[in-house]
C-alpha positions as CSV (number, residue, x, y, z in Angstrom):
1,M,83.4,157.1,210.7
2,G,85.9,158.0,208.0
3,A,85.3,159.0,204.6
4,T,82.6,158.1,202.2
5,N,82.4,158.8,198.3
6,S,79.5,160.0,196.5
7,P,78.9,161.1,192.9
8,E,77.7,164.9,192.2
9,A,76.4,165.9,189.1
10,V,78.1,169.1,187.6
11,T,76.3,170.8,184.7
12,M,78.9,172.1,182.0
13,K,78.4,175.3,180.2
14,D,76.8,173.3,177.2
15,G,74.3,171.9,179.4
16,R,75.9,168.6,179.6
17,Q,76.5,166.9,183.0
18,K,79.4,165.4,184.4
19,Y,79.9,163.5,187.6
20,K,82.4,164.1,190.1
21,T,83.2,161.9,193.3
22,I,83.3,164.1,196.2
23,K,84.7,162.5,199.5
24,H,82.5,163.1,202.8
25,Y,83.8,162.9,206.2
26,H,82.4,162.4,209.4
27,E,83.5,161.8,212.8
28,P,81.1,162.1,216.0
29,S,80.9,165.9,217.0
30,D,81.8,167.2,213.5
31,L,80.5,170.4,212.4
32,H,79.2,170.3,208.7
33,E,79.5,173.3,206.3
34,L,76.7,172.6,203.8
35,T,76.2,174.9,200.6
36,F,73.7,174.6,198.0
37,S,72.6,177.0,195.4
38,C,69.4,177.8,193.1
39,Y,68.9,176.0,189.8
40,R,71.5,177.5,187.6
41,R,72.3,180.0,190.1
42,I,69.4,181.9,189.3
43,T,68.7,184.7,192.0
44,Q,65.7,183.6,194.0
45,L,66.6,184.3,197.6
46,T,66.0,187.9,197.7
47,N,62.3,187.7,198.5
48,H,61.7,188.0,202.4
49,E,58.8,185.4,202.3
50,I,61.1,182.9,200.6
51,R,64.0,183.5,203.3
52,E,61.5,183.2,205.9
53,K,60.2,179.9,204.6
54,L,63.9,178.6,204.2
55,A,64.6,179.8,207.5
56,R,61.5,177.6,209.0
57,S,62.4,174.9,206.9
58,I,66.1,174.8,208.2
59,D,64.6,175.0,211.9
60,L,61.9,172.0,211.4
61,A,64.3,169.7,209.5
62,G,66.8,170.4,212.3
63,E,64.4,169.5,214.9
64,K,63.3,166.2,212.8
65,W,66.7,165.1,211.9
66,R,68.4,166.4,215.0
67,F,70.8,169.3,213.6
68,S,71.6,172.2,215.6
69,L,72.2,175.1,213.2
70,V,75.5,176.7,214.3
71,A,75.3,179.4,211.6
72,F,74.2,180.3,208.1
73,V,74.6,182.8,205.4
74,F,71.9,183.4,202.5
75,M,72.9,184.9,199.1
76,P,70.8,186.0,196.3
77,E,71.3,182.6,194.6
78,H,73.0,180.2,197.2
79,L,73.4,179.7,200.9
80,H,75.7,178.2,203.3
81,L,75.0,176.4,206.8
82,L,77.2,175.3,209.6
83,V,75.3,172.5,211.5
84,W,76.2,170.1,214.1
85,P,74.6,166.7,213.9
86,H,73.5,165.2,217.2
87,D,73.7,161.7,216.0
88,D,76.8,159.6,215.1
89,Q,75.4,158.6,211.5
90,P,73.5,161.9,210.7
91,A,71.0,161.8,207.9
92,I,72.5,164.7,205.8
93,D,70.8,163.9,202.7
94,D,67.3,163.3,204.5
95,Y,68.1,167.0,206.2
96,L,68.6,168.4,203.2
97,R,65.4,167.3,201.4
98,D,63.7,168.3,204.1
99,V,65.2,171.8,204.2
100,K,64.8,172.1,200.4
101,L,61.4,170.6,199.3
102,P,59.1,172.8,201.4
103,V,60.6,176.0,199.9
104,S,60.6,174.6,196.4
105,V,56.8,173.9,196.7
106,F,56.4,177.4,198.3
107,Q,58.4,179.0,195.5
108,K,56.4,177.2,193.1
109,A,53.2,178.2,194.2
110,Q,54.2,181.9,194.6
111,L,55.4,181.7,190.9
112,I,52.2,180.5,189.7
113,A,50.1,182.9,191.8
114,H,52.1,185.9,190.3
115,R,52.0,184.6,186.8
116,S,56.0,184.8,187.0
117,R,57.8,184.1,183.6
118,L,60.6,182.7,185.5
119,L,58.3,179.5,186.2
120,Q,58.8,178.5,182.5
121,R,62.9,178.5,183.1
122,L,62.5,176.3,186.3
123,T,60.1,173.9,184.8
124,V,60.4,170.7,183.1
125,P,58.5,171.1,180.1
126,S,58.0,167.5,179.2
127,G,58.4,163.7,179.9
128,V,58.1,161.9,183.2
129,D,59.2,165.0,185.1
130,R,56.7,167.5,183.4
131,G,55.6,170.2,185.6
132,Q,58.4,169.5,188.2
133,F,61.2,172.1,188.9
134,R,64.5,171.3,187.4
135,R,67.7,170.3,189.4
């Protein structure tokens, strides 16, 4: 399979974004370490309900995209997953989307229900993406 390159946005301290190219490698039977964090590393994974939703989302995405969860670590503002894809051409982007999206929708509903001030920091205020969570 070898390496593939993909651009990844990195947010600078002044708010500007720059892109760096990351090499991704995959050989059949490789384990993959996946790490992602909450927007601007804001602590959001301390709530039991959110962690439970995230765990269930990981399970469902794994069943759908044929990934076995080998290990995980939930931190207050990020998480690490060690997964084993069962397919020769794993759909990592699709897997990650299906892990993250249900949790994001749930989190937004919780923030709205509790009238949290955090909602304003996490939501795009105007434009095409108005009302959506920031990326």
